[in-house]
C-alpha angles and dihedrals in degrees: 000000000000122000104242093204091056091048092048091046091052092047094045089053095050096046092044091049091050093048095043098046098030092109099201132097090227097044115177122201124179130187124197130181118195145152116269132204093208108128113258096016132090104183137033126200118195128191118189130180135176097228128118094282132247110292115248089235089063094047096046098076092040090055091044092049093229144067127229132188089263100036117047140126122249096230143023099244099093090042090053088050091051094046092052094047091046090053089052092054088242138125134240123206130183125204133179103219119220093256093049134255127090131286113197120187128194116197115201129188095218141355106199126176125209121234 
């Protein structure tokens, strides 16, 4: 089963990051949850915004899984997201769509609900 608290923490971080760093007065944020056919994963949660995008320098240590004196992020938000997704045995991906903004995708093995 998937830990609801970890899922909610990851989603809170993504949506908060999109709203806080979106950079436009008419910021649009969308959240979608759907099934995925990617091997090993059952659900895909995508958060998209129309802001300036996450700088590559912020994503580099997250993707590498470690910080160094020369490569580090400026906050803990993306680390919190990565830690939550790692604990869920999931995966997080970031893209910069053609028209701008950020598309963040969380892939989760299962999303089971209790009766």
